[in-house]
PADREN-366406 format. One record per atom (N, C-alpha, C): x, y, z. Coordinates in steps of 0.001 Angstrom, whole numbers, plus 500000, padded with zeros to 6 digits. Layout:
// residues N
XYZ ...
This chain:
// residues 83
490483499153488596 491206499248489538 491503499816490760 491606501214490382 491848502585491456 490915502804491820 489499502240491674 488405502606493156 488768501415494269 489495500605493870 489759499366494901 489967499712495932 491394500524496331 491986500918497255 492059502445497084 492109502726498995 492322504091498741 493586504099499871 494738504567500029 496079505095500977 495272506462502037 494959506472503121 495380507599504114 496170507026505325 496738508435506535 496800509900505874 497835509985504856 497541510897503792 498164511712503209 498994513273503640 499974513733503649 501229512591503981 500569512489505509 501782510315505586 501870509974506184 502857510238507676 502549508983508306 503514510011509476 504270508664510186 503657508428511125 504120506905511895 503456505379511298 502024505750510680 501517504672509701 501053504438508649 500017504158507251 499871504659506777 498609502884506596 497527503881505964 496013502766505951 496139502322504945 495344501883504808 495127500949503614 493640500721503456 492674500947502837 491068500436502531 491278499728501247 490343499067501516 489954497759500740 488379497556499974 487808498141498346 487004498219498666 486047496708498753 485148496375498759 484032494761499207 484359494366498049 485167494550496743 485490493902495908 486648492861495454 487899493308496569 488688492450496506 489403492153497895 488250492532498874 488382491630499827 488099490209500117 488976489867500779 488694488263500689 490030487488499589 490608488747498481 491073487902497313 492674488135497857 493452486862498072 494891487385497851 495509488110496965 496002489523497592 497541489837497032 498410490527497769 499554490734496772 501025491063497059 501453492874497431 501535493138498320 501591494433498575 503158494614499128 503706495875498474 505348496375498110 505174497395498749 505922497952499454 506040499452499876 508000500066498698 507713500621498061 509155501228497296 509065502766497742 510246502774497795 511179504489498070 511154504755496314 511901505749496918 511750506520495212 513293506410494676 513571505515495038 515290504842494184 513848503091493982 513335503308493874 513168501635493294 513212500079494719 513642500485495666 514010499427496565 512972499091497717 512303498204497595 511110497453498584 511545497501499798 510907498435500468 511201498531501852 510344498041502549 509035497802502378 508706496280503148 507751495539502097 507493494139502119 506635493358500972 505899492477501756 504969491837501469 503755491242502314 502800490078501157 502294489502501337 501296488936500512 499614488276501992 498766489187501441 498020488929502637 496536488766501388 495708488747502618 494173488725501938 493746489594503032 493296490904502169 493027491984503244 491575491713503890 491308492778505141 490483492663505413 489646494005505076 489049494862505514 488375496576504768 490097496909505139 490452497078506477 491505498189506964 492912497182507140 493984497587506310 494914497351506974 496278498282506975 497411498665508103 498276499288508765 499208498518507739 500112499491507578 501847499325507499 502564500927508220 503623500388508393 504039500989509739 504866501572508985 505680502789509265 506274503664508370 507473504786509408 507105504911510513 507657505378511922 509283505202511521 509896504084510506 511465503901510690 511840504274509212 511126504741508573 511492505454506965 511369506569507228 512102506972506611 512766508716505989 511078509689505518 511658510804505895 510791511546504778 510497510824503910 509891511260503035 510145511438501384 508938510549500634 509040510991498722 507687510327498051 508074508908497966 506912507594498354 506962506188498350 505821506131497342 505757504534496898 504372503970496563 504090502623496853 502789502749497330 502542501403497597 501862500846495660 502365499254496068 502257498698494457 501335497541495104 500624497486494535 499825496338494753 499573495271493667 499168494117493910 498965492987492584 497925492002493612 496928491835492525 495707491337492586 495722489658492369 495122489094492475 495386487499492390 494737487156490811 494592488448490029 494657488520488023 495720489106487921 496529489431488437 497985489955487881 498263491155487855 497143492016488404 496759492905487890 497280494180489017 498206495375488558 499085495927489255 498630497181489227 498607497917490244 498549499311490830 499221500204491819 499566501017491326 500980501874491757 500054502876492314 500390503350493710 499729504234494374 500638505053495283 500728506469495062 501894507677495712 501652507815496733 502584508137497706 501898508479498834 503446509310499649 502826510304500170 504157511052500311 504299510640502157 506088510287503107 505891510430504491 506848511581504527 505574511552506068 506177513316506573 507587513020507125 
C-alpha cells in the first residue's frame, strides 16, 4: 500500500498534491488531513484519479498527516510538512 500513494511538494505551500498508482485509481477511498494534535482539518470521500489536490493555504505551518483508508479498510498515514 505504501507505493500506491505519493505526496508533493514537500514541504507544501498553498496546496498538496497526491498521486495515486493505477492499482488504486477508481476505487473509493476516504482521505483525512490531520494536524499534530490529531484534529481533522479536512476530510472527504472520493474515487481518486491520477492526481488529487488538497488546498492547504489556510493551514498554519507545521507537521500534518494525510490519512488514506482504502475500500478494503487498509489505512496509510503519510506525514508531510506545511511551510
